gemmi code that builds the backbone of each chain (N, CA, C; Angstrom):
import gemmi

chains = {
    "A": [
        ("MET", (72.653, 101.662, 115.106), (73.839, 100.433, 115.301), (74.662, 100.243, 114.075)),
        ("LEU", (74.101, 99.864, 113.043), (74.811, 99.325, 111.443), (76.103, 100.545, 111.247)),
        ("THR", (75.396, 101.688, 111.248), (76.605, 102.958, 110.807), (77.590, 103.039, 111.745)),
        ("TRP", (77.390, 102.564, 113.025), (78.326, 102.839, 114.208), (79.448, 101.573, 113.818)),
        ("VAL", (78.981, 100.583, 113.594), (80.218, 99.132, 113.217), (80.554, 99.806, 112.093)),
        ("LEU", (80.241, 99.887, 111.080), (80.333, 100.310, 109.819), (81.689, 101.469, 109.865)),
        ("HIS", (80.988, 102.762, 110.676), (81.974, 103.685, 110.894), (83.635, 103.052, 111.567)),
        ("ARG", (83.485, 101.919, 112.251), (84.560, 101.674, 113.160), (85.395, 100.808, 112.059)),
        ("LEU", (84.275, 99.953, 111.369), (85.117, 98.917, 110.671), (86.053, 99.757, 109.639)),
        ("THR", (85.294, 100.752, 108.658), (86.027, 101.704, 107.960), (87.061, 102.164, 108.518)),
        ("GLY", (86.741, 102.769, 109.246), (87.987, 103.738, 110.027), (89.215, 103.145, 109.886)),
        ("LEU", (88.776, 101.572, 110.612), (90.252, 100.735, 111.098), (90.648, 100.129, 109.826)),
        ("GLY", (90.081, 100.171, 108.787), (90.462, 100.084, 107.332), (91.405, 100.987, 106.803)),
        ("VAL", (90.771, 102.168, 107.073), (91.638, 103.212, 106.124), (92.994, 103.549, 107.050)),
        ("LEU", (92.747, 103.370, 108.396), (94.000, 103.410, 109.182), (94.961, 102.561, 108.753)),
        ("LEU", (94.514, 100.963, 108.663), (95.568, 100.149, 108.242), (96.108, 100.444, 106.945)),
        ("PHE", (95.217, 100.743, 106.068), (95.811, 101.218, 104.747), (96.927, 102.283, 104.727)),
        ("VAL", (96.516, 103.432, 105.372), (97.510, 104.340, 105.221), (98.686, 104.204, 106.190)),
        ("SER", (98.584, 103.528, 107.166), (99.819, 102.696, 107.769), (100.618, 102.138, 107.266)),
        ("VAL", (100.053, 101.455, 106.300), (100.567, 100.291, 105.874), (101.563, 100.770, 104.396)),
        ("HIS", (100.486, 101.783, 103.798), (101.128, 102.429, 102.716), (102.287, 103.315, 103.094)),
        ("ILE", (102.263, 104.265, 104.114), (103.400, 105.288, 104.508), (104.792, 104.377, 104.762)),
        ("VAL", (104.554, 103.446, 106.047), (105.596, 102.619, 106.155), (106.244, 101.960, 104.922)),
        ("ALA", (105.412, 101.218, 104.075), (105.801, 100.597, 102.658), (106.633, 101.345, 102.033)),
        ("ALA", (105.957, 102.645, 101.733), (106.710, 103.610, 100.750), (108.082, 103.986, 101.596)),
        ("PHE", (108.512, 104.194, 102.853), (109.470, 104.440, 103.697), (110.529, 103.323, 103.195)),
        ("PHE", (110.109, 102.100, 103.342), (111.180, 101.076, 103.508), (111.745, 100.764, 101.883)),
        ("LEU", (110.669, 101.059, 100.734), (110.643, 100.872, 99.539), (111.736, 102.010, 99.142)),
        ("ASN", (111.861, 103.274, 99.728), (112.648, 104.196, 99.534), (113.880, 104.258, 99.952)),
        ("ALA", (113.841, 103.640, 101.335), (114.873, 103.808, 102.232), (115.743, 102.475, 101.831)),
        ("LEU", (115.371, 101.319, 101.770), (115.878, 99.994, 101.432), (115.737, 99.411, 100.161)),
        ("GLY", (114.655, 99.608, 99.432), (114.230, 98.838, 98.421), (114.054, 97.335, 98.639)),
        ("ASP", (113.600, 96.739, 99.322), (113.508, 95.555, 99.651), (112.610, 94.785, 99.034)),
        ("GLU", (112.625, 93.306, 99.073), (111.789, 92.776, 98.388), (110.286, 92.877, 98.914)),
        ("ILE", (110.255, 92.777, 100.621), (109.270, 92.770, 101.284), (107.941, 93.985, 100.963)),
        ("SER", (108.559, 95.307, 100.894), (108.036, 96.116, 100.446), (107.312, 96.215, 99.408)),
        ("THR", (108.243, 95.558, 98.193), (107.746, 95.674, 96.883), (106.300, 94.892, 96.997)),
        ("THR", (106.456, 93.625, 97.720), (105.381, 92.512, 97.813), (104.033, 93.575, 98.447)),
        ("ILE", (104.259, 94.008, 99.580), (103.181, 95.101, 100.357), (102.432, 95.816, 99.204)),
        ("THR", (103.373, 96.901, 98.411), (102.955, 97.402, 97.696), (102.089, 96.852, 96.673)),
        ("ARG", (102.385, 95.946, 95.940), (101.664, 95.175, 95.084), (100.272, 94.868, 95.727)),
        ("TRP", (100.667, 94.154, 96.843), (99.204, 93.997, 97.399), (98.417, 95.000, 97.479)),
        ("TYR", (98.415, 96.568, 98.250), (97.749, 97.169, 98.271), (97.374, 98.279, 96.935)),
        ("GLU", (97.935, 97.872, 95.795), (97.526, 98.219, 94.532), (96.743, 97.472, 93.904)),
        ("SER", (96.440, 96.252, 94.293), (95.738, 95.151, 93.573), (94.349, 95.611, 93.729)),
        ("ARG", (93.695, 95.038, 92.477), (92.506, 95.634, 92.466), (91.240, 95.258, 93.582)),
        ("PRO", (91.307, 94.294, 94.097), (90.104, 94.072, 95.191), (90.638, 94.888, 96.401)),
        ("VAL", (91.855, 95.231, 96.845), (92.263, 96.287, 97.717), (91.918, 97.417, 97.739)),
        ("GLN", (91.849, 97.902, 96.294), (91.711, 99.426, 95.875), (90.068, 99.507, 95.896)),
        ("VAL", (88.897, 98.402, 95.597), (87.521, 98.840, 95.714), (87.597, 98.740, 97.558)),
        ("VAL", (88.081, 97.832, 98.422), (87.745, 98.104, 99.631), (88.299, 99.252, 100.130)),
        ("VAL", (89.296, 99.764, 100.085), (89.844, 100.579, 100.359), (88.823, 102.076, 99.747)),
        ("TYR", (88.620, 102.287, 98.833), (87.253, 102.959, 98.523), (86.077, 103.178, 99.188)),
        ("PHE", (85.650, 101.688, 99.428), (84.407, 101.590, 100.185), (84.844, 102.471, 101.800)),
        ("CYS", (85.975, 102.116, 102.082), (86.351, 102.450, 103.420), (86.221, 103.972, 103.807)),
        ("VAL", (87.163, 104.460, 102.834), (87.423, 106.273, 102.474), (85.835, 107.075, 102.633)),
        ("LEU", (85.091, 106.267, 101.380), (83.912, 107.022, 101.424), (83.126, 106.801, 102.137)),
        ("TYR", (82.577, 105.489, 102.644), (81.522, 105.557, 103.917), (82.009, 106.586, 105.085)),
        ("HIS", (83.344, 106.128, 105.528), (84.032, 107.237, 106.549), (83.653, 108.336, 106.388)),
        ("ALA", (83.898, 109.204, 105.133), (83.961, 110.498, 104.919), (82.492, 110.977, 104.766)),
        ("PHE", (81.672, 110.125, 104.225), (80.027, 110.374, 104.441), (79.314, 110.476, 105.804)),
        ("ASN", (79.757, 109.143, 106.146), (79.142, 109.083, 107.876), (79.740, 110.078, 108.882)),
        ("GLY", (81.025, 110.139, 108.750), (81.711, 110.968, 109.342), (81.066, 112.977, 109.106)),
        ("LEU", (80.610, 112.742, 108.059), (80.100, 114.544, 107.832), (78.690, 114.137, 108.227)),
        ("ARG", (77.870, 113.227, 108.443), (76.335, 113.381, 108.744), (77.084, 113.247, 110.378)),
        ("VAL", (77.991, 112.488, 111.102), (77.844, 112.856, 112.438), (78.371, 114.276, 112.942)),
        ("LEU", (79.570, 115.042, 112.246), (79.377, 116.458, 112.002), (78.673, 116.988, 112.403)),
        ("LEU", (77.622, 116.808, 111.271), (76.598, 117.793, 111.178), (75.885, 117.710, 112.152)),
        ("GLU", (75.503, 116.532, 112.865), (74.552, 116.129, 113.752), (74.846, 116.900, 114.977)),
        ("ASP", (76.438, 116.467, 115.201), (76.970, 117.061, 116.643), (77.180, 118.404, 116.602)),
        ("PHE", (77.333, 119.116, 115.732), (77.206, 120.560, 115.709), (76.289, 121.516, 115.484)),
        ("TYR", (75.085, 120.712, 115.181), (73.826, 121.082, 114.952), (72.825, 120.401, 115.344)),
        ("PRO", (72.804, 120.141, 116.635), (71.820, 119.063, 116.955), (70.281, 119.251, 116.962)),
        ("PRO", (69.658, 120.299, 116.198), (68.237, 120.134, 115.739), (68.189, 119.158, 114.609)),
        ("LEU", (69.588, 119.207, 114.266), (69.158, 117.790, 113.023), (68.929, 116.506, 113.421)),
        ("LEU", (68.967, 116.206, 114.859), (69.013, 115.254, 115.241), (67.551, 114.294, 115.226)),
        ("ARG", (66.468, 115.349, 115.005), (65.459, 114.906, 114.982), (65.160, 113.856, 113.474)),
        ("TYR", (65.572, 114.489, 112.624), (65.852, 113.594, 111.021), (67.015, 113.053, 110.891)),
        ("HIS", (67.381, 112.348, 112.146), (68.121, 111.425, 112.065), (68.182, 110.196, 111.373)),
        ("ARG", (67.095, 109.350, 111.262), (66.845, 108.171, 110.381), (66.806, 108.686, 108.805)),
        ("GLU", (66.331, 109.618, 108.770), (66.172, 110.418, 107.479), (67.300, 110.768, 106.553)),
        ("LEU", (68.275, 111.147, 107.787), (69.839, 111.741, 107.269), (70.608, 110.304, 107.081)),
        ("ILE", (70.362, 109.171, 107.462), (71.050, 107.973, 107.326), (70.418, 107.283, 105.953)),
        ("TRP", (69.158, 107.788, 105.624), (68.760, 107.199, 104.304), (69.386, 108.072, 103.356)),
        ("LEU", (69.323, 109.297, 103.642), (69.935, 110.424, 102.666), (71.531, 109.815, 102.402)),
        ("GLN", (72.159, 109.573, 103.322), (73.387, 109.397, 103.232), (73.436, 108.119, 102.253)),
        ("TRP", (72.889, 107.175, 102.704), (73.039, 105.691, 101.899), (72.562, 106.158, 100.153)),
        ("ALA", (71.611, 107.241, 100.321), (71.042, 107.246, 98.548), (72.440, 108.120, 98.206)),
        ("VAL", (73.084, 109.176, 99.141), (74.110, 109.620, 98.420), (75.112, 108.459, 97.664)),
        ("PHE", (75.757, 107.569, 98.966), (76.786, 106.821, 99.011), (76.828, 105.693, 98.219)),
        ("VAL", (75.551, 105.177, 97.985), (75.610, 104.132, 96.842), (75.850, 104.389, 95.781)),
        ("PRO", (75.772, 105.460, 95.061), (75.790, 105.703, 93.557), (77.165, 106.106, 93.698)),
        ("VAL", (77.440, 106.850, 94.450), (78.903, 107.568, 94.285), (80.018, 106.198, 94.617)),
        ("PHE", (79.584, 105.688, 95.459), (80.687, 104.408, 95.538), (80.526, 103.029, 94.325)),
        ("GLY", (79.323, 102.942, 94.005), (78.711, 102.201, 92.923), (79.505, 102.428, 91.843)),
        ("LEU", (79.109, 103.388, 91.185), (79.552, 103.934, 89.597), (81.113, 103.429, 89.593)),
        ("PRO", (82.173, 104.299, 90.194), (83.567, 104.205, 90.224), (83.752, 102.629, 90.621)),
        ("ALA", (82.895, 102.212, 91.568), (83.729, 100.756, 91.913), (83.310, 99.907, 90.893)),
        ("TYR", (82.118, 99.795, 90.086), (81.578, 98.855, 88.727), (83.113, 99.225, 87.965)),
        ("PHE", (83.207, 100.672, 87.495), (84.113, 100.732, 86.849), (85.777, 100.245, 87.099)),
        ("MET", (86.120, 100.624, 88.478), (87.274, 99.821, 88.574), (87.286, 98.321, 88.739)),
        ("VAL", (86.355, 97.571, 88.758), (86.026, 96.262, 88.773), (86.334, 95.704, 87.094)),
        ("THR", (85.445, 96.260, 86.513), (85.639, 96.211, 85.325), (86.823, 96.677, 84.434)),
        ("GLY", (87.505, 97.568, 84.944), (89.128, 97.835, 84.497), (89.296, 99.081, 84.118)),
        ("LEU", (88.182, 100.158, 83.795), (88.447, 101.218, 83.235), (89.000, 102.259, 83.897)),
        ("LEU", (88.759, 102.252, 85.482), (89.268, 103.023, 86.543), (90.936, 102.370, 87.055)),
        ("PHE", (90.949, 101.166, 86.700), (92.202, 100.767, 87.695), (93.538, 100.841, 87.105)),
        ("GLY", (94.581, 101.155, 87.799), (95.742, 101.877, 87.660), (96.542, 101.120, 88.647)),
        ("GLY", (98.272, 100.868, 88.222), (98.964, 100.593, 89.033), (99.928, 101.682, 89.397)),
        ("ALA", (100.657, 101.273, 90.087), (102.070, 102.459, 90.507), (101.679, 103.799, 89.674)),
    ],
    "B": [
        ("MET", (79.174, 108.059, 119.337), (80.188, 108.795, 118.433), (79.691, 110.466, 119.053)),
        ("THR", (78.221, 110.494, 119.692), (78.345, 111.705, 119.859), (78.723, 112.291, 121.135)),
        ("LEU", (78.389, 113.302, 122.034), (78.964, 113.665, 123.059), (79.107, 112.570, 124.036)),
        ("ARG", (78.240, 111.289, 124.309), (77.897, 110.478, 125.359), (79.359, 110.314, 125.955)),
        ("GLY", (79.266, 110.703, 127.345), (80.341, 110.136, 128.362), (81.454, 111.058, 127.880)),
        ("VAL", (81.685, 112.095, 127.097), (82.983, 112.719, 126.880), (82.994, 113.799, 128.121)),
        ("GLY", (81.625, 114.622, 128.116), (81.686, 115.645, 129.340), (82.383, 116.772, 128.582)),
        ("ARG", (81.778, 118.215, 128.450), (82.531, 119.187, 128.162), (83.462, 119.737, 129.186)),
        ("GLY", (84.064, 120.846, 129.257), (84.762, 121.706, 129.932), (86.243, 121.296, 130.137)),
        ("GLY", (86.869, 121.254, 129.227), (88.678, 121.280, 129.335), (88.926, 120.131, 129.763)),
        ("SER", (88.422, 119.156, 129.592), (88.842, 117.775, 129.734), (89.829, 117.325, 128.827)),
        ("LEU", (90.643, 116.540, 128.783), (91.632, 116.083, 127.369), (90.912, 115.440, 126.509)),
        ("GLU", (89.930, 114.318, 127.227), (88.990, 113.434, 126.671), (88.246, 114.482, 125.678)),
        ("TYR", (87.793, 115.819, 125.842), (86.614, 116.598, 124.932), (87.515, 117.217, 124.115)),
        ("TYR", (88.773, 117.564, 124.351), (89.631, 118.197, 123.383), (90.075, 117.363, 122.441)),
        ("LEU", (90.209, 115.815, 122.652), (90.452, 114.811, 121.545), (89.308, 114.693, 120.745)),
        ("TRP", (88.099, 115.037, 121.397), (86.608, 114.581, 120.713), (86.697, 115.660, 119.713)),
        ("LEU", (86.937, 117.207, 120.067), (87.069, 118.146, 119.336), (87.751, 118.169, 117.998)),
        ("PHE", (88.855, 117.640, 118.373), (90.076, 117.503, 117.311), (89.850, 116.559, 116.269)),
        ("THR", (88.823, 115.596, 116.688), (88.534, 114.402, 115.800), (87.631, 114.917, 114.812)),
        ("ARG", (86.723, 115.993, 115.567), (85.648, 116.820, 114.497), (86.553, 117.626, 113.582)),
        ("LEU", (87.291, 118.663, 114.065), (87.824, 119.313, 113.396), (88.796, 119.044, 112.172)),
        ("SER", (89.602, 117.536, 112.560), (90.668, 117.394, 111.752), (89.602, 116.773, 110.567)),
        ("ALA", (88.637, 116.097, 111.003), (87.847, 115.859, 110.002), (87.339, 116.766, 109.021)),
        ("ILE", (86.963, 117.881, 109.387), (86.553, 119.168, 108.481), (87.571, 119.060, 107.332)),
        ("LEU", (88.619, 119.421, 108.133), (89.981, 119.801, 107.415), (90.206, 118.568, 106.275)),
        ("MET", (90.233, 117.502, 106.701), (90.365, 116.355, 105.583), (89.441, 116.254, 104.413)),
        ("LEU", (87.782, 116.702, 104.940), (87.007, 116.488, 103.948), (87.180, 117.446, 102.987)),
        ("PHE", (87.559, 119.018, 103.315), (87.887, 120.095, 102.430), (89.128, 119.916, 101.670)),
        ("ALA", (90.388, 119.188, 102.677), (91.360, 118.626, 101.566), (91.295, 117.827, 100.408)),
        ("GLY", (90.521, 116.837, 100.929), (90.083, 115.432, 99.859), (89.341, 116.419, 98.490)),
        ("ALA", (88.303, 117.022, 99.052), (87.403, 117.651, 98.082), (88.125, 118.342, 96.835)),
        ("ALA", (89.046, 119.221, 97.736), (89.677, 120.230, 97.133), (90.634, 119.649, 96.043)),
        ("GLY", (91.295, 118.586, 96.635), (92.168, 117.608, 95.819), (91.804, 117.420, 94.333)),
        ("ILE", (90.608, 116.554, 94.593), (89.966, 115.789, 93.753), (89.372, 116.894, 92.591)),
        ("VAL", (88.541, 117.776, 92.884), (88.335, 119.111, 92.288), (89.259, 119.643, 91.274)),
        ("TYR", (90.680, 120.226, 91.572), (91.433, 120.510, 91.243), (92.139, 119.865, 90.172)),
        ("ALA", (92.538, 118.116, 90.615), (92.930, 117.224, 89.449), (92.073, 117.048, 88.657)),
        ("ASN", (90.455, 117.046, 88.627), (89.847, 116.609, 87.537), (89.698, 117.909, 86.672)),
        ("LEU", (90.042, 119.020, 86.938), (89.387, 120.320, 86.469), (90.890, 120.546, 85.228)),
        ("PHE", (91.921, 120.457, 86.189), (93.137, 120.501, 85.282), (94.010, 119.562, 84.681)),
        ("GLY", (93.574, 118.178, 85.053), (94.159, 116.990, 84.451), (93.708, 116.905, 83.046)),
        ("ARG", (94.705, 116.092, 82.266), (94.302, 116.045, 80.748), (93.960, 114.896, 80.518)),
        ("MET", (93.868, 114.125, 81.437), (93.477, 112.682, 80.958), (92.618, 111.974, 82.301)),
        ("LEU", (91.635, 111.048, 81.857), (90.801, 110.426, 82.889), (91.858, 109.611, 83.672)),
        ("MET", (91.563, 110.104, 85.057), (92.437, 109.345, 85.957), (92.097, 108.282, 86.678)),
        ("ASP", (92.931, 107.341, 86.920), (92.333, 105.943, 87.472), (91.880, 106.166, 89.121)),
        ("ALA", (91.709, 105.248, 89.577), (91.426, 105.538, 90.943), (92.407, 105.696, 92.101)),
        ("PRO", (93.569, 104.701, 92.080), (94.828, 105.158, 92.873), (95.276, 106.821, 92.805)),
        ("THR", (95.089, 107.080, 91.440), (95.684, 108.607, 91.132), (94.782, 109.598, 91.674)),
        ("GLN", (93.448, 109.140, 92.120), (92.568, 110.059, 92.459), (92.563, 110.339, 94.056)),
        ("TYR", (93.248, 108.976, 94.764), (93.513, 109.126, 95.786), (94.646, 109.629, 96.412)),
        ("ARG", (95.556, 109.832, 95.346), (96.861, 110.642, 95.709), (96.349, 111.935, 95.885)),
        ("TRP", (95.704, 112.734, 94.820), (95.398, 113.891, 94.626), (94.389, 114.181, 96.009)),
        ("ALA", (93.603, 113.177, 96.438), (92.635, 113.630, 97.444), (93.520, 114.217, 98.717)),
        ("PHE", (94.592, 113.429, 99.100), (95.079, 113.281, 100.001), (96.666, 113.546, 100.562)),
        ("PHE", (97.526, 113.001, 99.610), (98.777, 113.222, 99.751), (99.398, 113.859, 98.397)),
        ("PRO", (99.229, 115.323, 98.560), (100.023, 116.224, 97.425), (101.551, 115.774, 97.352)),
        ("ILE", (102.207, 114.575, 97.780), (103.665, 114.817, 97.279), (103.733, 115.041, 95.996)),
        ("TYR", (104.916, 115.632, 95.506), (105.056, 115.898, 93.864), (105.192, 114.713, 93.329)),
        ("TRP", (105.812, 114.021, 93.583), (106.448, 112.709, 92.994), (105.337, 111.598, 93.035)),
        ("HIS", (104.404, 111.891, 93.738), (103.368, 110.858, 94.055), (102.203, 111.226, 93.072)),
        ("VAL", (102.299, 112.278, 92.638), (101.206, 112.786, 91.832), (101.371, 112.860, 90.300)),
        ("GLN", (102.523, 112.883, 89.997), (103.112, 113.405, 88.774), (102.377, 112.284, 87.400)),
        ("ASN", (102.080, 111.147, 87.747), (101.812, 110.237, 86.788), (100.004, 110.598, 86.592)),
        ("SER", (99.546, 111.746, 87.227), (98.163, 112.158, 87.067), (97.956, 113.050, 85.652)),
        ("ASP", (99.349, 113.515, 85.233), (99.178, 114.470, 84.309), (98.848, 115.631, 84.136)),
        ("VAL", (98.497, 116.197, 85.740), (97.934, 117.862, 85.663), (99.413, 118.429, 85.823)),
        ("PRO", (99.092, 119.346, 84.932), (100.589, 120.579, 84.395), (100.862, 121.141, 85.970)),
        ("ASP", (102.281, 121.558, 85.901), (102.722, 122.169, 86.766), (102.898, 121.869, 88.136)),
        ("VAL", (102.868, 120.600, 88.357), (102.731, 120.122, 89.420), (104.285, 119.504, 89.946)),
        ("PHE", (104.880, 119.367, 89.274), (106.776, 119.060, 89.573), (106.856, 120.111, 89.854)),
        ("PRO", (107.086, 121.342, 89.513), (107.722, 122.618, 89.952), (107.150, 123.014, 91.205)),
        ("VAL", (105.757, 123.160, 91.311), (104.798, 123.931, 92.354), (104.786, 123.117, 93.804)),
        ("TRP", (104.843, 121.708, 93.693), (104.577, 120.735, 94.870), (105.818, 120.308, 95.625)),
        ("SER", (107.155, 120.597, 94.720), (108.400, 120.227, 95.117), (108.774, 121.360, 96.247)),
        ("ASN", (108.265, 122.666, 96.530), (108.863, 123.613, 97.485), (108.744, 123.135, 98.650)),
        ("ALA", (109.322, 123.884, 99.435), (109.339, 123.577, 101.037), (107.396, 123.987, 101.485)),
        ("PHE", (106.997, 125.006, 101.039), (105.660, 125.052, 101.672), (104.566, 124.145, 101.383)),
        ("TRP", (104.842, 123.385, 100.431), (103.627, 122.306, 100.116), (104.441, 121.108, 100.957)),
        ("ARG", (105.530, 120.907, 100.874), (105.945, 119.817, 101.689), (105.519, 119.882, 103.055)),
        ("VAL", (105.837, 121.242, 103.624), (105.300, 121.453, 105.265), (103.675, 120.926, 105.102)),
        ("CYS", (103.048, 121.479, 104.212), (101.535, 121.411, 104.528), (101.255, 119.754, 104.240)),
        ("CYS", (101.990, 119.024, 103.781), (101.902, 117.494, 103.444), (101.865, 117.411, 104.968)),
        ("ALA", (102.984, 117.443, 105.235), (103.481, 117.018, 106.392), (102.759, 116.956, 107.631)),
        ("ILE", (102.032, 118.156, 107.715), (101.186, 118.694, 108.582), (99.889, 117.934, 108.544)),
        ("LEU", (99.281, 117.778, 106.945), (98.286, 116.748, 106.880), (98.536, 115.368, 107.003)),
        ("VAL", (99.731, 114.763, 106.954), (99.713, 113.405, 107.206), (99.983, 113.358, 108.845)),
        ("SER", (100.230, 114.247, 109.733), (100.351, 114.260, 111.084), (99.079, 114.338, 111.733)),
        ("VAL", (98.445, 115.210, 110.953), (97.035, 115.460, 111.461), (96.101, 114.221, 111.379)),
        ("ALA", (96.219, 113.611, 110.167), (95.206, 112.427, 109.482), (95.817, 111.130, 110.493)),
        ("MET", (96.871, 111.021, 110.781), (97.141, 109.965, 111.468), (97.101, 110.172, 113.097)),
        ("LEU", (96.995, 111.157, 113.528), (96.473, 111.536, 115.069), (94.794, 111.265, 114.929)),
        ("HIS", (94.300, 111.666, 114.132), (92.867, 111.276, 114.124), (92.690, 109.628, 113.800)),
        ("GLY", (93.419, 109.254, 113.207), (93.167, 107.804, 112.920), (93.844, 106.848, 114.326)),
        ("PHE", (94.506, 107.505, 114.530), (95.407, 106.516, 115.886), (94.402, 106.930, 117.228)),
        ("ASN", (94.071, 107.952, 117.052), (93.153, 108.585, 118.485), (92.002, 107.544, 118.439)),
        ("GLY", (91.459, 107.387, 117.148), (90.140, 106.658, 116.923), (90.517, 105.095, 117.380)),
        ("LEU", (91.629, 104.798, 116.936), (92.135, 103.526, 117.269), (92.101, 103.331, 118.778)),
        ("ARG", (92.613, 104.511, 119.604), (92.513, 104.601, 120.961), (91.299, 104.548, 121.457)),
        ("VAL", (90.398, 105.039, 120.904), (89.019, 104.925, 121.357), (88.060, 103.423, 121.586)),
        ("VAL", (88.402, 102.961, 120.276), (88.246, 101.285, 120.025), (88.857, 100.458, 121.251)),
        ("ALA", (90.049, 100.801, 120.972), (90.884, 100.059, 122.227), (90.067, 99.900, 123.735)),
        ("ASP", (89.966, 101.397, 124.045), (89.450, 101.685, 125.653), (88.127, 100.984, 125.553)),
        ("ASP", (87.230, 100.505, 124.494), (85.984, 99.870, 124.527), (86.183, 98.618, 124.864)),
        ("TYR", (87.215, 98.205, 124.132), (87.312, 96.533, 124.678), (88.562, 96.110, 126.032)),
        ("LEU", (89.436, 97.017, 126.121), (90.204, 96.713, 127.196), (89.508, 97.289, 128.656)),
        ("ARG", (89.526, 96.493, 129.508), (88.843, 96.942, 130.990), (89.887, 96.785, 131.850)),
        ("HIS", (90.783, 96.048, 131.719), (92.112, 96.470, 132.426), (93.055, 97.629, 132.551)),
        ("PRO", (92.938, 98.321, 133.898), (93.926, 99.721, 133.375), (95.454, 99.211, 132.876)),
        ("LEU", (95.775, 98.234, 133.551), (97.176, 98.204, 132.798), (97.254, 97.826, 131.212)),
        ("LEU", (96.304, 97.189, 131.058), (96.609, 96.966, 129.541), (95.815, 98.271, 128.570)),
        ("GLN", (95.128, 99.283, 129.528), (94.750, 100.551, 128.740), (96.178, 101.334, 128.712)),
        ("VAL", (97.213, 101.084, 129.529), (98.061, 102.198, 129.583), (99.345, 101.240, 128.496)),
        ("LEU", (99.154, 99.976, 128.420), (100.217, 99.609, 127.534), (99.822, 99.705, 126.223)),
        ("ALA", (98.132, 99.804, 125.537), (97.700, 99.709, 124.505), (98.019, 101.435, 124.097)),
        ("ARG", (97.738, 102.418, 125.125), (98.087, 103.885, 124.960), (99.308, 103.998, 124.388)),
        ("GLY", (100.080, 103.472, 125.374), (101.720, 103.531, 124.956), (102.337, 103.061, 123.627)),
        ("GLY", (101.971, 102.019, 123.501), (102.116, 100.903, 122.039), (101.434, 102.235, 121.023)),
        ("LEU", (100.417, 102.565, 121.005), (99.810, 103.395, 119.957), (100.516, 104.383, 119.823)),
        ("ALA", (100.848, 105.147, 121.024), (101.672, 106.384, 120.989), (102.872, 106.488, 119.942)),
        ("LEU", (103.765, 104.932, 120.265), (105.088, 105.060, 119.736), (104.756, 104.435, 118.236)),
        ("LEU", (103.429, 103.952, 118.098), (103.398, 103.456, 116.396), (102.974, 104.610, 115.841)),
        ("TYR", (102.301, 105.484, 116.418), (102.117, 106.760, 115.834), (103.172, 107.862, 115.393)),
        ("LEU", (104.125, 107.730, 116.225), (105.300, 108.524, 116.368), (106.055, 107.845, 115.045)),
        ("PHE", (106.064, 106.544, 114.837), (106.912, 105.984, 114.066), (106.322, 106.210, 112.323)),
        ("VAL", (105.292, 105.767, 112.606), (104.323, 106.041, 111.201), (104.409, 107.720, 110.497)),
        ("CYS", (104.477, 108.617, 111.691), (104.447, 110.071, 111.352), (105.743, 110.479, 110.817)),
        ("GLY", (106.992, 109.670, 111.646), (108.320, 110.245, 111.250), (108.677, 109.473, 109.850)),
        ("ALA", (107.950, 108.155, 109.634), (108.140, 107.599, 108.337), (107.705, 108.487, 107.104)),
        ("GLY", (106.526, 109.000, 107.388), (105.806, 109.495, 106.261), (106.517, 111.266, 106.081)),
        ("ILE", (107.111, 111.470, 106.991), (107.773, 112.877, 106.965), (109.038, 112.287, 106.487)),
        ("VAL", (109.645, 111.874, 106.555), (110.996, 111.052, 105.810), (110.860, 111.091, 104.444)),
        ("VAL", (109.421, 110.454, 104.225), (109.256, 110.546, 102.736), (109.133, 111.514, 102.101)),
        ("ILE", (108.365, 112.446, 102.831), (107.600, 113.735, 101.985), (108.885, 114.448, 101.902)),
        ("PHE", (109.857, 114.920, 102.844), (110.932, 115.469, 102.566), (112.343, 114.553, 101.775)),
        ("GLU", (112.142, 113.204, 101.752), (112.990, 112.704, 100.745), (114.498, 112.682, 101.957)),
        ("TRP", (114.274, 112.453, 102.947), (115.549, 112.491, 103.766), (115.968, 111.068, 103.790)),
        ("PHE", (116.633, 110.378, 102.773), (116.715, 108.918, 102.756), (118.085, 108.637, 102.538)),
    ],
}
model = gemmi.Model(1)
for chain_id, residues in chains.items():
    chain = gemmi.Chain(chain_id)
    for i, (resn, *xyz) in enumerate(residues, 1):
        res = gemmi.Residue()
        res.name, res.seqid = resn, gemmi.SeqId(i, " ")
        for name, pos in zip(("N", "CA", "C"), xyz):
            atom = gemmi.Atom()
            atom.name, atom.element = name, gemmi.Element(name[0])
            atom.pos, atom.b_iso = gemmi.Position(*pos), 0.0
            res.add_atom(atom)
        chain.add_residue(res)
    model.add_chain(chain)
structure = gemmi.Structure()
structure.add_model(model)
structure.setup_entities()
C-alpha cells in the first residue's frame, strides 16, 4: 500500500516537474518574461532538487520492481523481499547524493 | 498496478498498460545510459541538475555546462534532436496517461471523466509541442 501511494505521489511529482520545466523553458526562450525566470529559479532551488531526485529515483526503482513482477510473475512469491531489497538499494542511492546536495557539494544552478 | 481490471486481448486499456511498461524500460535504459556516459567522459564532478539533464533530455545546449567533450557538434544534429523529441513525447505520454489513470480512480461521474480526459489530452499536446519547439529551437 505504501509503495502504491508513493508510486502515485512521486509519479505526480515527476510529471509536475517535467511539465513545468518544459513550459517554463518554452516561455523563457520565446518571451523571456519575468514569470518564467521566477519559475526556473524555483525549480532550480535546493529543496526542489532534492524532492525531484527523490521522486525520480523512487518512481524508477519502484517501477522497475513492478515491471519485473508483471513480466515475470513467479517473482510475486518474493514480493515482500523484493520491496525490502528495493528499499535497501534506494536508501543509499538516494541518501548519499541527497546528503551532498543538502551540504552543497552537488548543488548547482542553471 | 498489476493487471487488475485491465484485461488482456486488444483493448485500448491493455495497450496503454503495455505502453506504460515498455516506455518505462526505454526511459530506464535512456537514463542509465546518459548518466553512465556523462560520468565516464565528463571532466569534472557534475552537480545534480546536470546529471538530471544527462539522464533524460540530451538537448545540446542543455548539457554543455557538464563539460563532456564533443557534445555541442554531435548533439545539435537532426538525428539527436528527433531522438530527443521522441523521448519527450513518450515520457510525457507515460506521465499524462498515468495522470489519466489517477483521475479515473477519483472521478466517478462519466461526464467528469470525459472532461478530464479531454483536458489532459490538450495539456499533453501543449506540453509536447512546447518541448518540441524548445528542442528544435523554433522560436
